[in-house]
N, CA, C and O of each residue as an XYZ file, in Angstrom:
340
protein
N      14.040    -14.274    -15.439
C      14.541    -13.068    -14.844
C      13.870    -12.867    -13.481
O      12.644    -12.891    -13.379
N      14.660    -12.674    -12.461
C      14.148    -12.495    -11.111
C      13.553    -11.104    -10.924
O      14.035    -10.125    -11.494
N      12.509    -11.037    -10.124
C      11.879     -9.765     -9.801
C      12.467     -9.261     -8.485
O      12.543     -9.999     -7.502
N      12.877     -8.003     -8.479
C      13.402     -7.417     -7.252
C      12.260     -7.112     -6.300
O      11.216     -6.627     -6.737
N      12.427     -7.381     -5.015
C      11.378     -7.048     -4.048
C      11.071     -5.545     -4.055
O      11.953     -4.714     -4.271
N       9.814     -5.229     -3.816
C       9.352     -3.848     -3.791
C       8.338     -3.698     -2.664
O       7.878     -4.688     -2.095
N       7.992     -2.453     -2.347
C       6.965     -2.195     -1.344
C       5.723     -1.653     -2.038
O       5.781     -1.142     -3.156
N       4.607     -1.780     -1.346
C       3.314     -1.332     -1.862
C       2.704     -0.390     -0.834
O       2.623     -0.724      0.348
N       2.282      0.768     -1.274
C       1.575      1.689     -0.389
C       0.083      1.492     -0.610
O      -0.402      1.544     -1.740
N      -0.636      1.267      0.476
C      -2.094      1.169      0.451
C      -2.615      2.385      1.194
O      -2.313      2.570      2.373
N      -3.399      3.219      0.512
C      -3.885      4.464      1.100
C      -5.408      4.476      1.162
O      -6.090      4.146      0.192
N      -5.915      4.858      2.308
C      -7.347      5.070      2.518
C      -7.541      6.581      2.550
O      -7.313      7.229      3.572
N      -7.965      7.129      1.417
C      -8.053      8.584      1.281
C      -9.184      9.193      2.107
O      -9.096     10.352      2.512
N     -10.228      8.437      2.356
C     -11.325      8.947      3.171
C     -10.920      9.167      4.615
O     -11.376     10.111      5.260
N     -10.060      8.288      5.121
C      -9.621      8.380      6.510
C      -8.229      8.984      6.660
O      -7.737      9.152      7.776
N      -7.601      9.307      5.539
C      -6.262      9.920      5.516
C      -5.236      9.070      6.277
O      -4.467      9.570      7.098
N      -5.254      7.764      5.971
C      -4.286      6.834      6.547
C      -3.639      6.036      5.431
O      -4.184      5.924      4.333
N      -2.457      5.478      5.727
C      -1.779      4.628      4.751
C      -0.966      3.574      5.475
O      -0.606      3.725      6.642
N      -0.685      2.500      4.747
C       0.233      1.479      5.253
C       1.238      1.165      4.155
O       0.974      1.369      2.970
N       2.382      0.671      4.569
C       3.393      0.221      3.616
C       3.493     -1.283      3.786
O       3.815     -1.785      4.862
N       3.214     -1.983      2.713
C       3.208     -3.449      2.728
C       4.456     -3.959      2.027
O       4.902     -3.389      1.031
N       5.001     -5.019      2.550
C       6.145     -5.631      1.898
C       7.401     -5.522      2.714
O       7.363     -5.223      3.908
N       8.507     -5.764      2.067
C       8.719     -5.959      0.628
C       8.102     -7.274      0.124
O       7.905     -8.231      0.873
N       7.810     -7.269     -1.171
C       7.173     -8.405     -1.834
C       7.656     -8.474     -3.281
O       8.276     -7.534     -3.780
N       7.375     -9.568     -3.938
C       7.695     -9.703     -5.360
C       6.431     -9.875     -6.202
O       6.505     -9.995     -7.425
N       5.266     -9.886     -5.538
C       4.005    -10.074     -6.244
C       2.914     -9.306     -5.494
O       2.625     -9.615     -4.338
N       2.311     -8.317     -6.137
C       1.260     -7.558     -5.473
C      -0.144     -8.063     -5.803
O      -1.131     -7.458     -5.381
N      -0.245     -9.158     -6.546
C      -1.559     -9.697     -6.896
C      -2.426    -10.017     -5.683
O      -3.631     -9.769     -5.740
N      -1.883    -10.556     -4.582
C      -2.743    -10.834     -3.433
C      -3.379     -9.581     -2.822
O      -4.334     -9.695     -2.054
N      -2.874     -8.407     -3.143
C      -3.441     -7.163     -2.620
C      -4.499     -6.585     -3.553
O      -5.327     -5.789     -3.111
N      -4.495     -6.956     -4.811
C      -5.395     -6.354     -5.798
C      -6.865     -6.565     -5.472
O      -7.636     -5.605     -5.444
N      -7.261     -7.797     -5.228
C      -8.673     -8.088     -4.969
C      -9.195     -7.393     -3.721
O     -10.268     -6.794     -3.786
N      -8.502     -7.438     -2.590
C      -9.020     -6.724     -1.410
C      -9.183     -5.216     -1.634
O     -10.132     -4.616     -1.128
N      -8.274     -4.608     -2.380
C      -8.381     -3.171     -2.658
C      -9.579     -2.909     -3.565
O     -10.360     -1.993     -3.304
N      -9.734     -3.694     -4.618
C     -10.872     -3.535     -5.533
C     -12.179     -3.778     -4.788
O     -13.135     -3.021     -4.961
N     -12.236     -4.823     -3.961
C     -13.458     -5.111     -3.204
C     -13.827     -3.953     -2.279
O     -15.001     -3.600     -2.170
N     -12.847     -3.369     -1.621
C     -13.108     -2.243     -0.717
C     -13.639     -1.040     -1.496
O     -14.538     -0.345     -1.024
N     -13.092     -0.794     -2.674
C     -13.552      0.331     -3.494
C     -14.951      0.080     -4.035
O     -15.782      0.988     -4.061
N     -15.217     -1.163     -4.472
C     -16.511     -1.480     -5.067
C     -17.630     -1.468     -4.041
O     -18.800     -1.326     -4.399
N     -17.282     -1.615     -2.767
C     -18.285     -1.507     -1.721
C     -18.873     -0.114     -1.651
O     -19.937      0.095     -1.069
N     -18.171      0.842     -2.250
C     -18.671      2.203     -2.354
C     -18.493      3.055     -1.111
O     -18.840      4.236     -1.120
N     -17.967      2.488     -0.056
C     -17.856      3.265      1.172
C     -16.430      3.700      1.474
O     -16.206      4.480      2.400
N     -15.465      3.207      0.707
C     -14.072      3.530      0.998
C     -13.330      3.911     -0.276
O     -13.496      3.278     -1.319
N     -12.519      4.944     -0.180
C     -11.680      5.377     -1.293
C     -10.265      4.875     -1.021
O      -9.428      5.590     -0.470
N     -10.018      3.631     -1.419
C      -8.735      2.987     -1.158
C      -8.018      2.750     -2.481
O      -8.612      2.304     -3.463
N      -6.730      3.061     -2.479
C      -5.906      2.837     -3.669
C      -4.556      2.296     -3.227
O      -4.139      2.476     -2.082
N      -3.884      1.629     -4.155
C      -2.542      1.140     -3.851
C      -1.629      1.426     -5.038
O      -2.073      1.540     -6.181
N      -0.343      1.537     -4.731
C       0.634      1.770     -5.793
C       2.018      1.433     -5.287
O       2.266      1.370     -4.083
N       2.909      1.219     -6.229
C       4.325      0.988     -5.942
C       5.036      2.327     -6.137
O       4.981      2.901     -7.225
N       5.701      2.827     -5.096
C       6.406      4.103     -5.240
C       7.645      3.956     -6.123
O       8.113      2.845     -6.370
N       8.157      5.060     -6.583
C       9.342      5.047     -7.418
C      10.593      5.415     -6.654
O      10.545      5.731     -5.465
N      11.700      5.371     -7.346
C      12.989      5.752     -6.766
C      13.387      4.844     -5.611
O      12.986      3.681     -5.566
N      14.172      5.367     -4.679
C      14.633      4.560     -3.545
C      13.482      4.034     -2.688
O      13.628      3.006     -2.026
N      12.338      4.726     -2.691
C      11.182      4.292     -1.904
C      10.616      2.971     -2.414
O       9.924      2.267     -1.679
N      10.903      2.635     -3.651
C      10.380      1.389     -4.237
C      10.828      0.156     -3.464
O      10.124     -0.853     -3.431
N      11.984      0.237     -2.852
C      12.566     -0.942     -2.206
C      12.712     -0.802     -0.699
O      13.176     -1.740     -0.050
N      12.337      0.321     -0.123
C      12.622      0.572      1.288
C      11.368      1.046      2.018
O      10.829      2.108      1.709
N      10.910      0.262      2.981
C       9.694      0.575      3.724
C       9.796      1.935      4.418
O       8.871      2.743      4.337
N      10.906      2.186      5.092
C      11.049      3.433      5.844
C      11.063      4.661      4.940
O      10.430      5.670      5.251
N      11.774      4.580      3.833
C      11.808      5.710      2.891
C      10.426      5.924      2.295
O       9.968      7.062      2.192
N       9.754      4.847      1.899
C       8.410      4.962      1.320
C       7.452      5.625      2.300
O       6.685      6.508      1.917
N       7.493      5.205      3.565
C       6.597      5.769      4.573
C       6.905      7.242      4.807
O       5.996      8.071      4.860
N       8.165      7.560      4.944
C       8.563      8.941      5.217
C       8.155      9.871      4.067
O       7.628     10.959      4.302
N       8.399      9.440      2.824
C       8.063     10.287      1.674
C       6.551     10.453      1.514
O       6.079     11.549      1.212
N       5.791      9.376      1.712
C       4.341      9.472      1.558
C       3.747     10.369      2.645
O       2.885     11.205      2.373
N       4.215     10.184      3.865
C       3.716     10.991      4.972
C       4.061     12.474      4.776
O       3.241     13.351      5.048
N       5.260     12.737      4.310
C       5.675     14.127      4.071
C       4.840     14.762      2.951
O       4.447     15.924      3.050
N       4.577     14.005      1.903
C       3.859     14.566      0.758
C       2.362     14.745      1.025
O       1.778     15.746      0.611
N       1.736     13.781      1.714
C       0.275     13.820      1.870
C      -0.195     14.122      3.290
O      -1.372     14.422      3.491
N       0.688     14.049      4.268
C       0.340     14.287      5.667
C      -0.729     13.320      6.174
O      -1.582     13.692      6.980
N      -0.675     12.082      5.697
C      -1.560     11.030      6.185
C      -0.888     10.356      7.380
O       0.322     10.475      7.572
N      -1.682      9.652      8.175
C      -1.171      8.909      9.315
C      -0.824      7.492      8.883
O      -1.612      6.823      8.214
N       0.345      7.051      9.266
C       0.761      5.682      8.943
C       0.147      4.709      9.949
O       0.163      4.954     11.155
N      -0.395      3.600      9.435
C      -0.963      2.547     10.268
C      -0.217      1.250     10.002
O       0.567      1.157      9.057
N      -0.460      0.261     10.829
C       0.236     -1.025     10.698
C      -0.072     -1.714      9.378
O      -1.173     -1.580      8.845
N       0.898     -2.450      8.852
C       0.654     -3.229      7.633
C      -0.540     -4.169      7.835
O      -0.710     -4.758      8.903
N      -1.349     -4.293      6.801
C      -2.500     -5.188      6.851
C      -3.705     -4.629      7.578
O      -4.711     -5.327      7.709
N      -3.641     -3.389      8.058
C      -4.770     -2.863      8.821
C      -5.800     -2.126      7.972
O      -6.912     -1.882      8.440
N      -5.457     -1.767      6.739
C      -6.431     -1.111      5.853
C      -7.219     -2.170      5.093
O      -8.450     -2.165      5.099
N      -6.511     -3.060      4.450
C      -7.114     -4.263      3.829
C      -6.151     -5.413      4.096
O      -4.956     -5.209      4.308
N      -6.682     -6.592      4.081
C      -5.843     -7.777      4.254
C      -5.671     -8.458      2.913
O      -6.617     -8.593      2.137
N      -4.448     -8.885      2.656
C      -4.158     -9.518      1.373
C      -4.872    -10.866      1.265
O      -5.192    -11.497      2.273
N      -5.108    -11.284      0.055
C      -5.724    -12.562     -0.220
C      -4.681    -13.659     -0.085
O      -3.594    -13.567     -0.655
N      -5.010    -14.679      0.657
C      -4.114    -15.824      0.770
C      -4.597    -16.895     -0.198
O      -5.792    -17.178     -0.287
N      -3.676    -17.470     -0.901
C      -4.043    -18.484     -1.891
C      -4.153    -19.829     -1.249
O      -4.454    -20.813     -1.925
């Protein structure tokens, strides 16, 4: 069964910024960098896949996240960089 592409929101709550990564079919390369940043103890970074139409659309995801949290959107890959295999 094929996986539909989705987007991933990476949020840095300490700095009130977020990026929208993707679309992608595998978020595993983002897991380790996010965990490493959190375990360093200096950054409150989290990631998640949004629901509804935002799940598949970068622009909708960014607009909804910005409207809900009033964070500043930054370029993809600027909060953490994904792990390359």
